N, C-alpha and C positions, 0 to 999 in steps of 0.2 A: 687330935691326940687320941691315942689308943685308950680304950676303956674309960672314956669321959674324964680324963685326968684334969682337963681345964674347963669343966662345965659340960653340959649335955651336947654330944655330937649330933649333927643333923643326919640321922640315919633312920632307916625303916623301923628299927626296934625302939627308937626314942620318939617316934612321931605321934603316938597315940595322944589325942586330946589337943593337939596343936592347931588343927584345922588346915594344915598344909598337906597337899597331896604328893604322892610319890608313885612312880611306875611300879606296878605289881609284877615283878619278874617271876613269881611263883605261878601266876596265871599263864604267862608266856611260855614258860618251860613245860607246863602240863599240856598245853595245846600243841606245841611244836616238838617237844622232846628235848632232852639234854639241857643245854644252856650255853652261854657264850664261851665257856671254858670246857665244855663236855665234847666228846667225840662228835664229829659232824653227822654221823649216821645214826645217832641215838634217836629213836622214834618216840612220838607222843600220841595223843588222842587222835588228832586229825592227819597224822603222817603215817598211819598204818600199823601202829603197835597192836599186836595180836591178830588183827584182821588181814594185814598184808605185810608180814614181817620181812625185813631185808636180811641179807647175809650177816650183817653186824649183829642185829638183834638175835637172830637164830643161833649164832655162834656164842653169844653171851648168856642166853637164858632159854630154858625150855618153855613149853606152852603154859604150864602152871605159873612160872615166874613172870612171864609176860602178862598173864591175866591179873596177877597180884599187883604188878606195877601199873597196869591200866586202871585198876580200881583205885589205887593210891592217887594217881594223877586225876582221876575223876573226882575224888574227894577235894583235891586242891582247886579244881575248877568250880565245884559247887560252893566252896568257901569263898572263892573270888567273886562269884555271882551274888553272894550274900554280903558283899561289901568288905570282905577280908577282915571282918571284925573279930577282935580278940575274945570277946565274950559270947560270940554266936555259938550256939550248941548245934552241932551237926550230927545227924544219924549217919554214922560212918559205914565204910565198907565191911567192917567186922560185925555189924549189927548193934554196936553200942552207941553211946552218945558221948561226944568229945567236944570240948570248947576249942575254938579256933586257936588260941594260944598254946593249947596242949598238943596240937598236931605239929608234926615236924616237917621241915623242908630241908632236903639234902642231909637228912639224918640227925642234925643237931640244932638247927635254928628254928624257932617258932614260925609256923606257916603264916599265922595271922598277926598283924601288928597295928591295925587301925582301931580307933575308938568310935569313929563315925565314918560312913561310906565315902565322904568327900576326901578322906585321907589316902585313898587308893585309886589308881587309874589302871584299869584292866586294858591290856593291849597284847597283840601278838607280834607286831613289828612296828618299830618306831625309829630308833636311832642306832640300833646295833644289828650287825650281821644281815642276813637275808630277809626279804619280805616274806609274808605268809605265802604268797604265790610262789616265790622262788623255792621255799622250803618244800611245799607240796610237790612241785615239779621235780625237785631233786630226789624225792623218794619214789615217785610214781612214773618217772620218765620212761623206764624200760617197759613197763606194762602199756603205757600210752603209745609208745613207738610200735610195739607189736600189734596193737589194735589198729592203728592207722595203716600199717603195712598190709595187714590181712584185709582190711576194708577196701584198700585201693586195688588189691588183686582181683576183686570180684566185679 
């Protein structure tokens, strides 16, 4: 039921203190870029954001915008590596200190939801969409093909 109308729903935002784990989609989206409902060409930390931008990213944001997004995604990764803990204090990209629950994911949802590390499972590919290998190949295939073609010519 919406908004816990019949008791606490089993959701990430209600999991703190239960000891139950959930997949950390914030970590996945920071690594790969986008999310299951985002444009397929949205880039993340390992798929070339800022360092090897694709046409979608370059058309959507300038260099400074890409840098800001990369730093924001890096904060999400660092929070994930710290167990995605609500009370973890992170020295963030802006130079300040922010508790995990105060960081936002997708603009309005708290990024951190766990009270203990066992309540979050960091992953990049598991049950949805492409694997990590597929995603990286999807973003770098043009560069890889050019390199292979040039090398074979010599």
